[in-house]
N, C-alpha and C positions, 0 to 999 in steps of 0.2 A: 609548627611551635617550637621546636629546638633552636631554629634559627632565630625566632624573636626573642626566645630567652637569652641567648649569647649576645645579640644586638642590645637589649635592654641592659644586660651586665657591664657592657662596653660604655655605654652612655652614662651609666652610674658611676662607673670608676674615673670616666672624664669629668663629670661634675665635682665628684670629691676631690680630684685633683685640683680643678679650678678654685675650690672653695679654700683647700688649704694653702694655694698660692695667695688668696687673698686675706687669709686670716695671719698666717704667719709671714711676715716679711723676711725676705733674704737677709742673713746675717753675714757680716763680715769683721775681721780683726780690727780692734779699734787702733787708730793712728792718730798720731798727734798732728792737728789740723795747722798748717803754717799759716795759710790764708784763710780767715773767716770766709770770706766770699766765695770762694773755690770749694770748701766744704759745704757751704749750703746748697750749691749747684749740684755737688755729687749726691747728696741725699735726696734731694727733689727727683733726680734722674733715675734713682733706684726705686724710688716709691712709684714713679709712672711706670715702669718696666712691670713691676708687681700687679698693677691694675691692668694693664695690657695682656698680662698672661692669664689673668682670672677671665677677661673677657672672651679671649678665644677659646679658653676651656669650655666656659658657659655656652658660646656659640656653638662648638663643635658638638657638644652632648645634646644640644636641641636638635642640630640638624641629624644626627645618629638617632635620636629618639623617634623624629618624625619620620624618618626613612624606613626604621624597623615597623613602627605604626602601618606605615602605608603598604609595606610588603606584606604584613600579616593580613590586613583587608583585603587586599588583591587574593591571597591564597585562600583566605576564606571564601571569597566569591567564587572562586573558580571551583573549589569542592562543593559549594552548593549548587552551581550549574552543572557540574559533571555528575550530580547523583542520579542514580537511576529512577526514571519515572515508572509508575505501575503501568505495566501493559493493559490496554484496553483494545479487544478485537473489534475492527471496523468491517463494514459490509462487504469492503472489497476482499479483506482476507479470509472472511467467512466463505465467500463465492469461490476463491482461490482454493481453499482447503476441500470444498465439496467437490470440485472439479477434478482435483488431484486424487482424492479418495475414490471416486468413482471410475476413474482411468484405471487406478491401481488394481480396485476389487474385478474390474472387467477383466483385466488381462489376466488375474490370478483364477476366475471362475472359467477361463477357457482352458486351462492346463489340467493336466491328469492327476494333480495332488489334491484337488477339490471334487469330491463328488456328491452328488444331490440327485434325488428321484426326479426332479425337473430336467435332468441332462438325459434322460433316457427318451427315446424315440417315441413319438405318438403325436397327437394332435395337441394336447395341453402344453407341454413344456416349450419354454422360449428357448431361442439359441443364447448361448452365454453372452454377455455384453450387449445382447441387443434385446431389451426387455419390450414386451408389448403392452403391459399396463405398468402405469408409475403413477402412485399418488391417487388412484381410483380414475384415471383418465388413460385413453388409448394414446400411445405413442405413435410418432411416425413410421416405425418399423413394421407396423400392422398393415399398411397400405403397399407394401413391397417397393417396387421400383419408382412408385408416383411420389415416394418421399423426396425425390429431387426436384420435384416441382412445388412452386408457391402457392399458397391459397388463391391469389388472385389469377394465378395462370389455370389452375383446376376449376375455377368457377367460369372463366372464358371456356374452355373445353366442355364443361357440363353443359352451358347453353347452347354451344354450337353443335354438340351432338344431339341435344334434345330438338333443336330445331330441325335439322337434317333428318332425324329417326321420324318425327311426327310428319314431316312432308313425304317421307317415303310410304309410310303407312296410309295416310290419307290418299296418296295417289293410286296405291295398289289396290285398296278395298273400295274407295268412292270415285274419286273424280277420274281416274284411268283405270277402270276395272279390269284386273288382268284374268280374272277367271272366266268372263265371257270371250277374251281372245282365245284362251286355251281350249274352251268348247267350239270355238270356230274354227280350230285347225291351227291355230297360231302359237306363238312362245311368249314365255314370262319374259317381261323387262326386268333384266337382272340388276339394273341400276336401282329399281325400287326394293329390291330385296336386300342389297348390300346398304342401302340408305336406311331401312326399316330396322336393321340390326343396331343401328348406333343410338336408338331410342332407350334401351336397357342400359348400354354402357353409361349415358349420360347419367344415369341414377348412381352408378357406383363412382363417377367423377365428383358428383355432387357430395356423397358421403365422405370422399378422400380431401375434398375442399374444406368441409367440416372438422375434420380431424386436423388439418395443417392449421387451420385457423385456431382452434382450441390451443395448440403447441406454440402459438405466436409466430407461424412461418408464413 
């Protein structure tokens, strides 16, 4: 704003000087004209010089005023663009805050400066930083080492163990009865026993698959 004021003042002074030059013609001491034609030529030249100075002053004042106005407009636009906009939290910022906050609190809860009854040994407490229940749902920490598997992989293992376990149980009890072989002095088929143990394991694989599916894994 100060630069604009100075520029406007300069333009005003230039315009005033041009007006003065136009109104008040330059005066010279009177001389006795010897030749009338020469005197007329001299007066015409002086009047033309006054008009030229007035036109130059007006042009200079107009250019200075336009330059000052353009500079002031550019500065105003720059200040308007550089004005701070109100901050609005985006979903990405919200997720980043939750991630950083969860990581910070998890590390803090592991330290000795934070004590809570849930940190005591027993069945109910969780390990700090590894919650078992979150937002009313079981997390992947509840299934132990199986959390490294995806839900698709656990579903495949569940179906595989179920088929093998069902085959072992049916063979052991119905299609190739082992009790009759033992009564006859023979031995159990160990492969049927091992295969039959996979049937209850398939159930836990199914539960782990469901938990991983609930957690989007």
